[in-house]
VEXVOGU-893445 format. One record per residue (C-alpha): residue in one letter; x, y, z. Coordinates in nm, 2 decimals. Example, Ala and Ser with C-alpha at 12.3 -4.5 7.8 and 13.67 -1.06 7.14 Angstrom:
2
DOVO   loke        X        Y        Z
DOVO      A     1.23    -0.45     0.78
DOVO      S     1.37    -0.11     0.71
END
This chain:
293
DOVO   loke        X        Y        Z
DOVO      M     1.80    10.97    -1.24
DOVO      K     1.93    11.04    -0.89
DOVO      T     2.09    10.74    -0.72
DOVO      H     2.11    10.67    -0.35
DOVO      D     2.44    10.62    -0.17
DOVO      S     2.40    10.28     0.01
DOVO      S     2.72    10.34     0.20
DOVO      A     2.55    10.64     0.38
DOVO      I     2.23    10.44     0.46
DOVO      L     2.41    10.14     0.61
DOVO      P     2.54    10.32     0.92
DOVO      I     2.20    10.46     0.99
DOVO      L     2.04    10.12     0.96
DOVO      I     2.30     9.97     1.20
DOVO      L     2.23    10.24     1.45
DOVO      F     1.86    10.18     1.43
DOVO      I     1.90     9.81     1.49
DOVO      F     2.13     9.88     1.78
DOVO      L     1.88    10.11     1.94
DOVO      L     1.59     9.87     1.88
DOVO      I     1.78     9.58     2.05
DOVO      N     1.87     9.79     2.35
DOVO      L     1.52     9.93     2.39
DOVO      S     1.37     9.58     2.38
DOVO      D     1.63     9.44     2.62
DOVO      G     1.64     9.73     2.86
DOVO      S     1.61     9.71     3.24
DOVO      G     1.28     9.77     3.41
DOVO      I     1.07     9.75     3.72
DOVO      A     0.89     9.43     3.84
DOVO      V     0.61     9.46     4.09
DOVO      Y     0.40     9.22     4.30
DOVO      W     0.03     9.26     4.27
DOVO      G    -0.26     9.07     4.43
DOVO      Q    -0.22     9.08     4.81
DOVO      N    -0.43     9.39     4.89
DOVO      G    -0.77     9.47     4.75
DOVO      N    -0.70     9.84     4.78
DOVO      E    -0.41     9.85     4.54
DOVO      G    -0.61     9.90     4.23
DOVO      T    -0.69     9.67     3.95
DOVO      L    -0.44     9.47     3.75
DOVO      S    -0.54     9.67     3.44
DOVO      D    -0.48    10.00     3.62
DOVO      T    -0.15     9.87     3.75
DOVO      C    -0.02     9.81     3.39
DOVO      A    -0.17    10.13     3.26
DOVO      T     0.07    10.33     3.48
DOVO      G     0.34    10.26     3.23
DOVO      N     0.58    10.21     3.52
DOVO      Y     0.63     9.83     3.51
DOVO      Q     0.78     9.59     3.28
DOVO      Y     0.69     9.28     3.48
DOVO      V     0.38     9.22     3.70
DOVO      L     0.38     8.92     3.94
DOVO      I     0.03     8.80     4.03
DOVO      S     0.06     8.67     4.39
DOVO      F     0.01     8.41     4.52
DOVO      L    -0.07     8.04     4.46
DOVO      T    -0.05     7.96     4.83
DOVO      T    -0.14     7.59     4.84
DOVO      F     0.00     7.32     4.60
DOVO      G     0.21     7.01     4.60
DOVO      N     0.19     6.68     4.79
DOVO      N    -0.14     6.59     4.63
DOVO      Q    -0.31     6.91     4.77
DOVO      T    -0.58     7.09     4.58
DOVO      P    -0.41     7.41     4.46
DOVO      V    -0.54     7.73     4.61
DOVO      L    -0.50     8.08     4.46
DOVO      N    -0.52     8.37     4.71
DOVO      L    -0.57     8.71     4.56
DOVO      A    -0.68     8.87     4.89
DOVO      G    -0.97     9.12     4.84
DOVO      H    -0.95     9.13     4.46
DOVO      C    -1.16     8.82     4.38
DOVO      D    -1.26     8.48     4.50
DOVO      P    -1.11     8.20     4.28
DOVO      S    -1.32     7.93     4.46
DOVO      S    -1.63     8.07     4.30
DOVO      N    -1.47     8.14     3.96
DOVO      G    -1.47     8.50     4.06
DOVO      C    -1.12     8.57     3.91
DOVO      T    -1.18     8.46     3.56
DOVO      G    -1.25     8.82     3.46
DOVO      L    -0.88     8.90     3.52
DOVO      S    -0.82     8.74     3.18
DOVO      T    -0.91     9.07     3.01
DOVO      D    -0.67     9.26     3.24
DOVO      I    -0.39     9.01     3.17
DOVO      T    -0.43     9.04     2.80
DOVO      S    -0.44     9.42     2.82
DOVO      C    -0.11     9.41     3.02
DOVO      Q     0.05     9.18     2.76
DOVO      N    -0.07     9.40     2.47
DOVO      Q     0.13     9.68     2.63
DOVO      G     0.44     9.47     2.63
DOVO      I     0.43     9.38     3.00
DOVO      T     0.53     9.04     3.11
DOVO      V     0.28     8.88     3.35
DOVO      L     0.37     8.58     3.57
DOVO      L     0.19     8.39     3.85
DOVO      S     0.39     8.38     4.17
DOVO      L     0.40     8.06     4.38
DOVO      G     0.44     8.05     4.75
DOVO      G     0.48     8.37     4.96
DOVO      G     0.54     8.41     5.33
DOVO      S     0.24     8.21     5.44
DOVO      G     0.04     7.91     5.30
DOVO      N     0.08     7.54     5.26
DOVO      Y     0.30     7.44     4.98
DOVO      T     0.57     7.19     4.93
DOVO      L     0.72     6.94     4.68
DOVO      V     0.80     6.59     4.80
DOVO      S     0.94     6.43     4.49
DOVO      T     1.03     6.48     4.12
DOVO      D     0.70     6.32     4.03
DOVO      D     0.52     6.57     4.26
DOVO      A     0.70     6.85     4.08
DOVO      N     0.59     6.71     3.74
DOVO      Q     0.23     6.70     3.86
DOVO      V     0.24     7.06     3.98
DOVO      A     0.40     7.16     3.65
DOVO      A     0.12     6.99     3.46
DOVO      Y    -0.14     7.17     3.67
DOVO      L     0.03     7.51     3.61
DOVO      W     0.06     7.44     3.23
DOVO      N    -0.30     7.35     3.19
DOVO      N    -0.46     7.60     3.42
DOVO      Y    -0.24     7.91     3.38
DOVO      L    -0.01     7.87     3.08
DOVO      G    -0.05     7.72     2.73
DOVO      G    -0.24     7.41     2.81
DOVO      Q    -0.61     7.33     2.83
DOVO      S    -0.84     7.30     3.13
DOVO      D    -1.21     7.36     3.20
DOVO      S    -1.13     7.53     3.53
DOVO      R    -0.87     7.80     3.46
DOVO      P    -0.88     8.03     3.77
DOVO      L    -0.77     8.34     3.57
DOVO      G    -0.97     8.26     3.26
DOVO      S    -0.84     8.19     2.91
DOVO      A    -0.55     8.43     2.91
DOVO      V    -0.21     8.26     2.89
DOVO      L     0.04     8.39     3.14
DOVO      D     0.40     8.44     3.04
DOVO      G     0.55     8.23     3.32
DOVO      I     0.58     8.13     3.68
DOVO      D     0.76     8.30     3.97
DOVO      F     0.90     8.11     4.27
DOVO      D     0.87     8.31     4.59
DOVO      I     0.95     8.01     4.81
DOVO      E     0.99     8.11     5.17
DOVO      L     0.87     7.79     5.35
DOVO      G     0.95     7.42     5.37
DOVO      S     1.24     7.24     5.21
DOVO      D     1.47     7.34     4.93
DOVO      N     1.41     7.02     4.73
DOVO      Y     1.26     6.97     4.38
DOVO      W     1.21     7.34     4.29
DOVO      G     1.46     7.30     4.01
DOVO      D     1.27     7.00     3.89
DOVO      L     0.95     7.21     3.88
DOVO      A     1.12     7.48     3.68
DOVO      S     1.27     7.23     3.44
DOVO      A     0.94     7.06     3.39
DOVO      L     0.77     7.39     3.30
DOVO      K     1.05     7.46     3.05
DOVO      N     0.99     7.11     2.90
DOVO      Y     0.64     7.21     2.81
DOVO      S     0.77     7.52     2.63
DOVO      Q     1.10     7.70     2.63
DOVO      S     0.90     8.02     2.60
DOVO      V     0.76     7.97     2.95
DOVO      L     0.95     8.22     3.17
DOVO      V     1.06     8.11     3.52
DOVO      S     1.17     8.36     3.79
DOVO      A     1.28     8.33     4.15
DOVO      A     1.26     8.56     4.45
DOVO      P     1.52     8.46     4.70
DOVO      Q     1.62     8.64     5.02
DOVO      C     1.94     8.84     5.00
DOVO      P     2.15     8.63     5.23
DOVO      Y     2.35     8.42     4.99
DOVO      P     2.29     8.13     4.93
DOVO      D     1.91     8.13     4.97
DOVO      A     1.78     7.87     5.22
DOVO      H     1.50     7.75     4.99
DOVO      L     1.60     7.82     4.63
DOVO      D     1.97     7.78     4.62
DOVO      L     1.97     7.43     4.45
DOVO      A     1.71     7.55     4.20
DOVO      I     1.89     7.87     4.11
DOVO      A     2.22     7.68     4.07
DOVO      T     2.07     7.50     3.77
DOVO      G     2.09     7.82     3.58
DOVO      I     1.74     7.76     3.44
DOVO      F     1.58     8.08     3.59
DOVO      D     1.53     8.37     3.35
DOVO      Y     1.51     8.63     3.62
DOVO      V     1.61     8.64     3.99
DOVO      W     1.47     8.93     4.19
DOVO      V     1.66     8.92     4.52
DOVO      Q     1.47     9.05     4.82
DOVO      F     1.70     9.31     4.98
DOVO      Y     1.47     9.37     5.27
DOVO      N     1.38     9.21     5.60
DOVO      N     1.74     9.08     5.62
DOVO      E     1.96     9.32     5.82
DOVO      Q     2.29     9.15     5.71
DOVO      C     2.24     9.25     5.34
DOVO      E     2.01     9.56     5.35
DOVO      Y     2.08     9.92     5.28
DOVO      A     2.07    10.11     5.61
DOVO      N     2.18    10.45     5.75
DOVO      N     2.29    10.57     5.41
DOVO      N     2.53    10.28     5.38
DOVO      D     2.52    10.03     5.09
DOVO      T     2.82     9.82     5.19
DOVO      N     2.63     9.51     5.30
DOVO      L     2.39     9.54     5.01
DOVO      V     2.66     9.57     4.75
DOVO      S     2.85     9.28     4.90
DOVO      A     2.55     9.05     4.88
DOVO      W     2.47     9.19     4.53
DOVO      N     2.82     9.09     4.41
DOVO      Q     2.76     8.74     4.54
DOVO      W     2.43     8.71     4.35
DOVO      T     2.57     8.84     4.03
DOVO      S     2.86     8.59     4.06
DOVO      S     2.62     8.30     4.09
DOVO      Q     2.44     8.10     3.82
DOVO      A     2.16     8.36     3.82
DOVO      N     2.12     8.49     3.47
DOVO      V     1.95     8.83     3.52
DOVO      V     1.94     8.98     3.87
DOVO      F     1.70     9.24     4.00
DOVO      L     1.74     9.46     4.31
DOVO      G     1.43     9.37     4.52
DOVO      L     1.31     9.66     4.74
DOVO      P     1.02     9.77     4.96
DOVO      A     0.82    10.04     4.79
DOVO      S     0.77    10.23     5.12
DOVO      T     0.88    10.22     5.48
DOVO      D     0.56    10.03     5.56
DOVO      A     0.62     9.75     5.31
DOVO      A     0.89     9.58     5.51
DOVO      N     1.07     9.58     5.85
DOVO      G     1.39     9.71     5.69
DOVO      G     1.56     9.78     5.36
DOVO      Y     1.37    10.08     5.23
DOVO      I     1.59    10.31     5.02
DOVO      P     1.47    10.67     4.96
DOVO      P     1.44    10.73     4.58
DOVO      D     1.71    10.99     4.57
DOVO      E     1.96    10.77     4.76
DOVO      L     1.87    10.48     4.53
DOVO      I     1.94    10.68     4.22
DOVO      S     2.25    10.86     4.34
DOVO      Q     2.42    10.60     4.55
DOVO      V     2.29    10.24     4.51
DOVO      L     2.21    10.21     4.14
DOVO      P     2.55    10.32     4.02
DOVO      S     2.70    10.04     4.25
DOVO      V     2.48     9.76     4.10
DOVO      N     2.39     9.85     3.74
DOVO      A     2.75     9.81     3.63
DOVO      S     2.70     9.43     3.64
DOVO      S     2.62     9.27     3.31
DOVO      K     2.36     9.07     3.50
DOVO      Y     2.17     9.37     3.62
DOVO      G     1.81     9.36     3.52
DOVO      G     1.64     9.64     3.71
DOVO      V     1.44     9.68     4.03
DOVO      M     1.17     9.46     4.19
DOVO      L     0.92     9.63     4.42
DOVO      W     0.71     9.49     4.70
DOVO      S     0.43     9.57     4.63
DOVO      K     0.18     9.76     4.42
DOVO      Y    -0.02     9.85     4.73
DOVO      Y     0.28    10.03     4.88
DOVO      D     0.40    10.19     4.56
DOVO      N     0.25    10.54     4.59
DOVO      G     0.50    10.73     4.38
DOVO      Y     0.82    10.52     4.43
DOVO      S     0.82    10.36     4.08
DOVO      S     0.74    10.69     3.92
DOVO      A     1.04    10.85     4.10
DOVO      I     1.29    10.59     3.99
DOVO      K     1.17    10.45     3.66
DOVO      D     1.38    10.69     3.44
DOVO      S     1.69    10.59     3.63
DOVO      V     1.64    10.21     3.66
END
């Protein structure tokens, strides 16, 4: 009877495990979806194969005893239960290994937190209506989202860390992410990010001249990037506009991103990938960079 040499199999097994870990923990692209009815469906967005994270945007009103309002632009009308059909899309995305989060805030709306108790109440609402809890009025249907994104651009900087902590208290599997502006520290999320609780931080390197890439020069961007990767942020993404029309500044042509900028940022152990604003503006950008991210 022929015997197998276990000493020869072991190195192959170790290599397989190493590759599996690295593939599952690889960097990727995050994209915001939901603010333009002409950007295609959520299902089609995930079917491109370009994204590892999709951020449904935005819950624009919440906190301070306000009735929460979900605004998905021209996609559907949550007030008439018109967005519950997205449950099928969300599940389809997740079945492809894509992480789907609900984004809070945005550049307009009416949102705030006025106390720790307020943060706890908002966390309860999010848990029961979008995450693993139970509610008769889930705006996106029965699908359970993977977590909550904080795109806080208005109001005070208080209690966001309390909200993130309260969400984690429901389940440690709930992901929390933050989308600060690139000037460090961020005016609204600094205290929250300093807690170290956020799983991902996608920094917006656009609409801020002092830390943008401009004129083929990445000096200001890299300086700000180094500040962010030296902070309590756990995994940091390079947030970029997906076209020249997506922001007032900060657009980086794909070839320059690949040849000049990515080598300057992906050396950090905290590098997680690239975040794009937004799916509507992504007409080939993610396809051009995904193999290099």
